[in-house]
Backbone as a chain_set.jsonl record, in Angstrom:
{"seq": "XXXXXXXXXXXXXXXXXXXXXXXXXXXXXXXXXXXXXXXXXXXXXXXXXXXXXXXXXXXXXXXXXXXXXXXXXXXXXXXXXXXXXXXXXXXXXXXXX", "coords": {"N": [[-11.547, -2.587, 4.821], [-11.325, -4.977, 6.928], [-8.821, -7.028, 7.677], [-8.205, -10.751, 7.994], [-6.16, -13.254, 8.944], [-7.513, -15.753, 8.428], [-9.059, -15.524, 6.236], [-7.335, -15.613, 4.013], [-7.445, -17.496, 1.457], [-6.322, -18.572, -1.174], [-3.645, -20.007, -2.609], [-0.64, -18.72, -3.953], [2.03, -18.052, -6.134], [4.987, -16.252, -5.899], [7.491, -14.934, -8.078], [10.614, -13.99, -8.9], [12.528, -11.74, -11.198], [15.163, -12.649, -13.009], [18.202, -11.909, -14.384], [20.534, -12.992, -16.673], [23.897, -13.228, -18.154], [23.752, -13.808, -21.668], [25.917, -14.433, -23.22], [26.571, -13.332, -25.623], [26.551, -10.7, -25.357], [24.133, -9.714, -24.601], [21.197, -10.169, -22.419], [19.752, -12.841, -20.924], [16.338, -13.533, -19.844], [14.768, -15.213, -16.929], [12.712, -16.799, -14.383], [12.644, -16.81, -11.172], [11.434, -18.864, -8.266], [10.255, -17.195, -5.445], [8.749, -17.736, -3.432], [5.686, -19.541, -1.962], [2.667, -18.362, -1.169], [-0.436, -17.44, 0.93], [-3.236, -16.059, 0.028], [-5.729, -13.535, -0.759], [-7.992, -13.104, -3.321], [-8.86, -10.655, -5.63], [-10.877, -9.72, -8.199], [-11.027, -7.033, -10.632], [-13.923, -5.248, -11.629], [-15.617, -5.7, -14.704], [-14.341, -6.388, -17.92], [-11.866, -5.83, -17.59], [-8.549, -7.211, -17.153], [-7.017, -6.986, -14.949], [-6.273, -7.858, -11.533], [-6.378, -7.779, -7.877], [-4.509, -8.566, -5.011], [-4.558, -9.486, -1.612], [-1.643, -10.275, 0.652], [0.137, -11.776, 3.473], [2.355, -9.757, 4.952], [5.33, -8.996, 3.27], [8.69, -8.023, 2.99], [10.338, -8.386, 0.948], [8.96, -8.517, -1.653], [8.56, -6.932, -4.719], [8.058, -4.375, -7.293], [8.816, -5.368, -9.664], [8.487, -8.069, -9.729], [6.623, -11.01, -10.273], [3.34, -12.606, -10.258], [1.994, -15.851, -9.791], [-0.947, -17.207, -10.378], [-3.224, -19.833, -10.449], [-2.003, -20.941, -12.875], [-1.49, -18.758, -14.477], [0.115, -15.566, -15.311], [1.114, -12.65, -13.753], [1.874, -9.313, -13.655], [3.587, -7.482, -11.0], [2.38, -4.26, -10.317], [1.9, -2.379, -8.353], [2.382, -1.78, -4.77], [0.683, -2.012, -1.577], [0.806, -1.03, 1.844], [-1.219, -2.507, 3.811], [-3.102, -0.815, 6.078], [-0.836, 0.322, 6.932], [0.64, -1.58, 8.84], [2.408, -3.253, 8.657], [1.644, -5.939, 8.449], [-0.214, -7.056, 6.682], [-0.343, -6.881, 2.879], [-1.293, -5.397, 0.088], [-1.373, -6.352, -3.32], [-1.393, -5.148, -6.504], [-1.953, -6.137, -9.685], [-1.214, -6.635, -12.998], [-2.246, -8.574, -16.129], [0.039, -10.757, -17.466], [0.023, -11.271, -20.285]], "CA": [[-11.9, -3.971, 4.893], [-10.674, -5.593, 8.14], [-8.3, -8.502, 7.094], [-7.927, -11.527, 9.183], [-5.687, -14.679, 8.513], [-8.448, -16.92, 8.136], [-9.639, -14.964, 4.958], [-6.475, -16.05, 3.0], [-7.726, -19.048, 0.943], [-6.075, -18.994, -2.286], [-2.228, -20.19, -2.661], [-0.131, -18.043, -5.311], [3.455, -18.295, -6.256], [5.635, -15.028, -6.061], [8.486, -15.303, -8.624], [11.379, -12.808, -9.095], [12.989, -11.989, -12.36], [16.562, -13.239, -13.064], [18.803, -11.471, -15.616], [21.83, -13.371, -16.922], [24.521, -12.97, -19.759], [23.567, -14.76, -22.881], [27.249, -14.665, -23.771], [26.588, -12.672, -26.778], [26.288, -9.312, -25.006], [22.775, -9.465, -24.101], [20.88, -10.578, -21.143], [18.446, -13.833, -20.787], [15.437, -13.455, -18.65], [14.371, -16.127, -16.329], [11.79, -16.336, -13.428], [13.207, -17.729, -9.908], [10.462, -19.058, -7.2], [10.444, -16.58, -4.149], [7.794, -18.592, -2.411], [4.231, -19.689, -2.215], [1.899, -17.427, -0.068], [-1.705, -17.736, 0.767], [-3.831, -14.666, -0.535], [-7.116, -13.17, -1.316], [-7.896, -12.787, -4.797], [-10.033, -9.754, -5.874], [-10.97, -9.283, -9.906], [-11.478, -5.743, -10.811], [-15.1, -5.433, -12.389], [-15.821, -5.599, -16.192], [-13.747, -7.305, -18.915], [-10.315, -5.847, -17.368], [-7.649, -8.628, -16.842], [-6.463, -6.752, -13.727], [-6.527, -8.443, -10.408], [-5.407, -7.338, -6.744], [-4.729, -9.815, -4.235], [-3.889, -9.342, -0.284], [-0.963, -11.458, 1.269], [0.868, -11.445, 4.461], [3.585, -8.727, 4.416], [6.734, -9.737, 2.675], [9.251, -6.762, 2.663], [10.981, -8.664, -0.32], [8.145, -8.231, -2.861], [8.981, -5.751, -5.527], [7.404, -4.138, -8.637], [9.427, -6.124, -10.845], [8.084, -9.423, -9.426], [5.399, -11.514, -10.95], [2.405, -13.591, -9.381], [1.213, -16.904, -10.551], [-2.202, -17.703, -9.972], [-4.043, -20.934, -11.438], [-1.172, -21.145, -14.224], [-1.566, -17.6, -15.126], [0.999, -14.851, -14.789], [0.434, -11.417, -13.511], [2.974, -8.493, -13.185], [3.278, -6.589, -9.771], [2.577, -2.867, -10.706], [1.853, -1.637, -7.264], [2.163, -2.656, -3.707], [0.459, -1.21, -0.729], [0.905, -1.877, 2.962], [-2.481, -2.385, 4.427], [-3.251, -0.321, 7.464], [0.41, 0.626, 7.59], [1.155, -2.141, 10.138], [3.312, -4.543, 7.909], [1.071, -7.316, 8.668], [-0.451, -7.586, 5.329], [-0.038, -6.029, 1.701], [-2.1, -5.567, -1.244], [-0.665, -6.269, -4.599], [-1.961, -4.599, -7.55], [-1.234, -6.884, -10.673], [-1.876, -6.777, -14.322], [-2.006, -9.692, -16.797], [1.457, -10.704, -18.177], [0.134, -11.578, -21.593]], "C": [[-10.953, -4.389, 5.95], [-10.03, -6.852, 7.414], [-7.813, -9.226, 8.155], [-7.127, -12.796, 8.445], [-6.333, -15.679, 7.929], [-9.175, -16.691, 6.564], [-8.676, -15.195, 3.577], [-6.852, -17.324, 2.423], [-7.206, -19.586, -0.435], [-4.632, -19.099, -2.144], [-1.667, -19.43, -3.969], [1.333, -18.338, -4.897], [3.994, -16.88, -6.447], [7.148, -15.492, -6.796], [9.191, -13.768, -8.893], [12.098, -12.983, -10.316], [14.503, -11.931, -12.29], [17.261, -12.787, -14.322], [20.351, -12.215, -15.558], [22.466, -13.273, -18.24], [23.897, -13.893, -20.437], [24.977, -15.235, -23.532], [27.502, -13.99, -25.138], [26.511, -10.927, -26.437], [24.896, -8.651, -24.587], [22.423, -10.219, -22.82], [19.495, -11.671, -21.499], [17.547, -13.66, -19.656], [15.046, -14.855, -18.382], [13.67, -15.822, -15.053], [12.53, -17.491, -12.275], [11.861, -17.477, -8.656], [10.849, -18.209, -6.166], [9.866, -17.342, -3.104], [6.396, -18.704, -2.757], [3.623, -19.095, -1.031], [0.456, -17.674, -0.205], [-2.201, -15.927, 0.725], [-5.345, -14.704, -0.765], [-7.058, -12.687, -2.453], [-8.961, -11.668, -5.04], [-9.854, -9.288, -7.445], [-11.731, -8.003, -9.588], [-12.927, -6.335, -11.742], [-14.709, -5.291, -13.887], [-14.833, -6.601, -16.673], [-12.053, -6.975, -18.5], [-9.657, -6.675, -16.572], [-7.172, -8.171, -15.593], [-6.849, -7.287, -12.481], [-5.737, -7.683, -9.07], [-5.56, -8.663, -5.88], [-3.917, -9.224, -2.764], [-3.047, -10.652, 0.097], [-0.325, -11.038, 2.675], [2.223, -10.668, 4.003], [4.738, -9.634, 4.393], [7.464, -8.33, 2.287], [10.195, -7.144, 1.181], [10.212, -8.256, -1.623], [8.455, -6.957, -3.507], [8.07, -5.682, -6.885], [7.777, -5.056, -9.79], [9.232, -7.494, -10.791], [6.904, -9.817, -10.161], [4.625, -12.681, -10.046], [1.81, -14.484, -10.154], [0.236, -17.255, -10.006], [-3.053, -18.664, -11.026], [-3.24, -20.993, -12.763], [-1.124, -19.911, -15.029], [-0.605, -16.629, -14.485], [0.454, -13.333, -14.73], [1.793, -10.512, -12.809], [2.429, -7.669, -12.124], [3.558, -5.134, -10.456], [2.51, -1.822, -9.409], [1.735, -2.374, -6.031], [1.746, -1.622, -2.45], [0.485, -2.092, 0.775], [-0.494, -1.577, 3.796], [-2.404, -1.916, 5.907], [-1.848, 0.289, 7.983], [1.058, -0.105, 8.702], [2.084, -3.321, 9.754], [3.014, -5.733, 8.504], [0.352, -8.033, 7.532], [-0.343, -6.43, 4.288], [-0.921, -6.46, 0.603], [-1.117, -5.347, -2.56], [-1.495, -5.697, -5.726], [-1.461, -5.331, -8.828], [-2.016, -6.497, -12.078], [-1.442, -7.908, -15.014], [-0.689, -9.622, -17.584], [1.488, -11.153, -19.642], [0.263, -10.55, -22.716]], "O": [[-9.763, -4.115, 5.8], [-10.685, -7.574, 6.663], [-7.168, -8.739, 9.083], [-7.566, -13.235, 7.382], [-5.857, -16.403, 7.055], [-9.714, -17.584, 5.91], [-9.059, -15.034, 2.419], [-6.484, -18.312, 3.057], [-7.49, -20.707, -0.857], [-4.191, -18.178, -1.457], [-2.297, -19.573, -5.017], [1.764, -18.712, -3.807], [3.351, -16.24, -7.279], [7.888, -16.281, -6.21], [8.586, -12.706, -9.046], [12.377, -14.129, -10.667], [15.033, -11.151, -11.5], [16.88, -13.317, -15.366], [21.157, -12.058, -14.641], [21.822, -13.236, -19.288], [23.451, -14.861, -19.82], [25.097, -16.241, -24.232], [28.59, -14.117, -25.701], [26.423, -10.082, -27.328], [24.639, -7.475, -24.328], [23.293, -10.843, -22.211], [18.501, -11.367, -22.158], [18.022, -13.644, -18.52], [14.955, -15.668, -19.302], [13.889, -14.726, -14.538], [12.848, -18.659, -12.499], [11.429, -16.399, -8.249], [12.011, -18.442, -5.835], [10.422, -17.564, -2.029], [5.913, -18.081, -3.702], [4.092, -19.348, 0.079], [0.024, -18.077, -1.285], [-1.666, -14.94, 1.23], [-6.024, -15.719, -0.921], [-6.184, -11.871, -2.747], [-10.055, -11.907, -4.529], [-8.896, -8.63, -7.85], [-12.623, -7.803, -8.764], [-13.032, -7.412, -12.33], [-13.623, -4.827, -14.235], [-14.498, -7.552, -15.967], [-11.131, -7.658, -18.947], [-10.03, -6.919, -15.425], [-6.798, -9.134, -14.924], [-8.06, -7.139, -12.311], [-4.663, -7.1, -9.216], [-6.416, -9.541, -5.985], [-2.845, -8.622, -2.824], [-3.477, -11.798, -0.041], [-0.33, -9.832, 2.923], [2.93, -10.891, 3.02], [5.057, -10.591, 5.099], [6.976, -7.586, 1.436], [10.655, -6.255, 0.465], [10.806, -7.713, -2.555], [8.601, -5.947, -2.819], [7.511, -6.64, -7.419], [7.016, -5.379, -10.702], [9.717, -8.194, -11.68], [6.198, -8.942, -10.664], [5.198, -13.477, -9.302], [1.141, -14.131, -11.125], [0.444, -17.745, -8.895], [-3.442, -18.321, -12.142], [-3.915, -21.101, -13.787], [-0.744, -19.975, -16.198], [-0.416, -16.716, -13.272], [-0.424, -12.884, -15.466], [2.487, -10.833, -11.844], [1.289, -7.205, -12.101], [4.617, -4.832, -11.007], [2.972, -0.682, -9.441], [1.129, -3.445, -6.015], [2.356, -0.563, -2.305], [0.288, -3.298, 0.924], [-0.728, -0.494, 4.333], [-1.77, -2.51, 6.779], [-1.676, 0.676, 9.139], [1.868, 0.447, 9.447], [2.418, -4.204, 10.544], [3.847, -6.489, 9.003], [0.289, -9.255, 7.398], [-0.266, -5.251, 4.633], [-1.208, -7.615, 0.289], [-0.327, -4.421, -2.746], [-2.659, -6.065, -5.569], [-0.285, -5.039, -9.045], [-3.191, -6.139, -12.162], [-0.35, -8.375, -14.69], [-0.355, -8.635, -18.24], [2.537, -11.392, -20.239], [0.359, -10.922, -23.885]]}, "num_chains": 1, "name": "protein.A"}
């Protein structure tokens, strides 16, 4: 599928996991907003909660990040550079429930 910038109609937030000491030898998790990006959201067929989305290429996105779409959170499980041109990328995500 050829991707054009005008096809990006959904806005999503990308968040990074932040670990901090809890003072008792453990770690507390929190999420820090990396930024909001325009995306194309694609729902997998059937009842599977997995979705994938295409965004403009962003080298800082990692598989430990999460994506927020309409108040729902999804873990990034795989990242693909579309056409290997570093213009657009596809994120494969799973429900964070």
